[in-house]
VEXDREN-2710 file (C-alpha; in Angstrom, 1 decimal):
% VEXDREN-2710
k/r/px/py/pz
1/UNK/-51.0/-35.0/15.6
2/UNK/-54.7/-34.3/16.2
3/UNK/-54.5/-32.9/19.8
4/UNK/-51.9/-30.7/21.3
5/UNK/-49.6/-32.3/23.8
6/UNK/-50.1/-32.0/27.5
7/UNK/-48.2/-29.0/28.7
8/UNK/-48.5/-30.0/32.3
9/UNK/-45.8/-31.6/34.3
10/UNK/-46.1/-32.8/37.9
11/UNK/-43.6/-34.1/40.5
12/UNK/-43.0/-34.2/44.2
13/UNK/-40.3/-32.0/45.8
14/UNK/-37.6/-34.2/47.2
15/UNK/-35.2/-33.6/50.1
16/UNK/-32.3/-33.3/47.7
17/UNK/-34.1/-30.4/46.0
18/UNK/-33.9/-28.3/49.1
19/UNK/-31.2/-26.1/50.7
20/UNK/-30.1/-25.8/54.3
21/UNK/-33.1/-23.6/55.1
22/UNK/-35.4/-26.4/54.0
23/UNK/-36.8/-24.7/51.0
24/UNK/-36.2/-25.6/47.3
25/UNK/-32.9/-24.3/46.2
26/UNK/-33.5/-21.5/43.7
27/UNK/-31.6/-23.1/40.8
28/UNK/-33.7/-26.3/41.1
29/UNK/-36.8/-24.4/40.0
30/UNK/-35.2/-23.8/36.7
31/UNK/-34.2/-27.5/36.6
32/UNK/-37.9/-28.4/37.2
33/UNK/-38.8/-26.2/34.2
34/UNK/-36.3/-28.1/32.1
35/UNK/-37.8/-31.4/33.3
36/UNK/-41.2/-30.1/32.1
37/UNK/-39.7/-29.2/28.7
38/UNK/-38.2/-32.6/28.3
39/UNK/-41.5/-34.2/29.3
40/UNK/-43.4/-32.2/26.7
41/UNK/-40.9/-33.2/24.1
42/UNK/-41.3/-36.9/25.0
43/UNK/-45.1/-36.4/24.8
44/UNK/-44.5/-35.2/21.2
45/UNK/-42.8/-38.4/20.4
46/UNK/-39.3/-36.9/20.4
47/UNK/-36.5/-39.4/21.1
48/UNK/-34.8/-37.4/23.9
49/UNK/-31.5/-39.3/23.7
50/UNK/-31.3/-38.3/20.0
51/UNK/-32.6/-34.8/20.5
52/UNK/-30.1/-33.9/23.3
53/UNK/-27.1/-35.8/21.8
54/UNK/-24.6/-34.6/19.3
55/UNK/-26.8/-35.3/16.3
56/UNK/-25.8/-32.2/14.3
57/UNK/-28.4/-30.0/15.8
58/UNK/-28.2/-28.2/19.1
59/UNK/-30.9/-26.2/20.9
60/UNK/-29.2/-24.2/23.6
61/UNK/-31.0/-21.9/26.0
62/UNK/-29.9/-18.3/25.2
63/UNK/-31.9/-16.6/27.9
64/UNK/-33.5/-17.6/31.2
65/UNK/-35.5/-15.6/33.6
66/UNK/-37.3/-16.5/36.8
67/UNK/-39.4/-14.8/39.4
68/UNK/-39.9/-16.4/42.8
69/UNK/-43.2/-15.9/44.5
70/UNK/-43.6/-18.5/47.3
71/UNK/-41.3/-21.2/48.8
72/UNK/-41.6/-24.9/48.1
73/UNK/-40.7/-27.5/50.7
74/UNK/-39.7/-31.2/50.7
75/UNK/-42.8/-33.3/50.1
76/UNK/-44.8/-30.5/48.3
77/UNK/-46.5/-31.4/45.1
78/UNK/-45.4/-29.3/42.2
79/UNK/-47.1/-28.6/38.9
80/UNK/-45.4/-26.9/36.0
81/UNK/-47.3/-25.6/33.0
82/UNK/-45.7/-24.5/29.7
83/UNK/-46.8/-22.0/27.2
84/UNK/-44.7/-22.4/24.0
85/UNK/-44.2/-19.6/21.6
86/UNK/-42.4/-19.4/18.3
87/UNK/-40.2/-16.2/18.0
88/UNK/-38.9/-16.8/14.5
89/UNK/-37.9/-19.7/12.2
90/UNK/-35.0/-20.7/14.4
91/UNK/-36.0/-19.5/17.9
92/UNK/-38.7/-20.2/20.4
93/UNK/-39.6/-19.3/23.9
94/UNK/-41.2/-21.3/26.7
95/UNK/-43.1/-19.5/29.5
96/UNK/-43.5/-21.6/32.6
97/UNK/-45.8/-21.2/35.6
98/UNK/-45.0/-23.3/38.7
99/UNK/-47.8/-24.2/41.2
100/UNK/-47.7/-25.9/44.6
101/UNK/-50.2/-28.6/45.6
102/UNK/-52.7/-26.0/46.8
103/UNK/-52.7/-24.4/43.3
104/UNK/-50.8/-21.3/44.4
105/UNK/-48.3/-19.9/41.9
106/UNK/-44.8/-20.3/43.4
107/UNK/-42.7/-19.0/40.4
108/UNK/-42.9/-17.9/36.8
109/UNK/-40.1/-18.4/34.4
110/UNK/-39.1/-18.0/30.7
111/UNK/-36.5/-19.6/28.6
112/UNK/-35.5/-18.8/25.0
113/UNK/-34.0/-21.4/22.7
114/UNK/-32.2/-21.2/19.4
115/UNK/-31.7/-24.1/16.9
116/UNK/-28.1/-24.3/15.6
117/UNK/-26.5/-26.7/13.1
118/UNK/-23.1/-28.1/14.0
119/UNK/-20.3/-27.7/13.5
120/UNK/-20.7/-24.2/12.1
121/UNK/-23.2/-23.2/14.8
122/UNK/-25.4/-21.5/12.2
123/UNK/-29.1/-20.9/12.7
124/UNK/-31.5/-23.6/11.3
125/UNK/-35.2/-24.0/11.2
126/UNK/-36.9/-25.4/14.3
127/UNK/-37.2/-29.1/13.8
128/UNK/-40.4/-31.1/13.6
129/UNK/-42.2/-32.1/15.8
130/UNK/-41.2/-29.1/17.9
131/UNK/-42.5/-26.8/15.2
132/UNK/-45.8/-28.6/15.3
133/UNK/-45.9/-28.0/19.1
134/UNK/-45.4/-24.3/18.5
135/UNK/-48.0/-23.9/15.8
136/UNK/-50.7/-23.2/18.2
137/UNK/-48.9/-20.1/19.4
138/UNK/-48.7/-17.0/17.2
139/UNK/-45.3/-15.8/16.0
140/UNK/-44.5/-12.8/18.3
141/UNK/-41.3/-11.5/16.6
142/UNK/-40.6/-10.9/13.0
143/UNK/-38.4/-13.5/11.4
144/UNK/-34.9/-12.0/12.0
145/UNK/-32.9/-14.5/9.9
146/UNK/-32.5/-12.0/7.0
147/UNK/-31.8/-9.0/9.3
148/UNK/-28.1/-9.8/9.6
149/UNK/-28.6/-10.0/13.4
150/UNK/-26.9/-13.3/14.3
151/UNK/-25.8/-12.4/17.8
152/UNK/-27.6/-15.5/19.1
153/UNK/-25.0/-17.7/17.2
154/UNK/-23.2/-19.3/20.0
155/UNK/-19.4/-19.6/20.0
156/UNK/-17.8/-22.7/21.4
END
């Protein structure tokens, strides 16, 4: 792929996204981040049905953090940017910034993902083309596969 994929996702906030106070329900902001992640994968040419199905590989989120800065309301435009970062050969992190239609930051978030092979749930290398997407970001952590630290392996 010659150019990096767009890491920008846009949507309108719908009534169903809000709570009784009329603001976006906090958990929906994380859902918007995941929508942006799915959109980025689709831009990479990933078949989402295959990627998220039981194809022998799972990519669970092992950590999620979010900081809320300003409220969003029904009808607001929302833009989510993603900064992907490879952590090691089987883990990556996505940093999200969420903006309202005026361009104000409304939230920042981060998710960490690990690639596991089924049925053993053992770490495996990040698959292409996700690895290609991450190439533009430097590896932040040393490769921990050989350290014996497999605490990220997820039990059923």
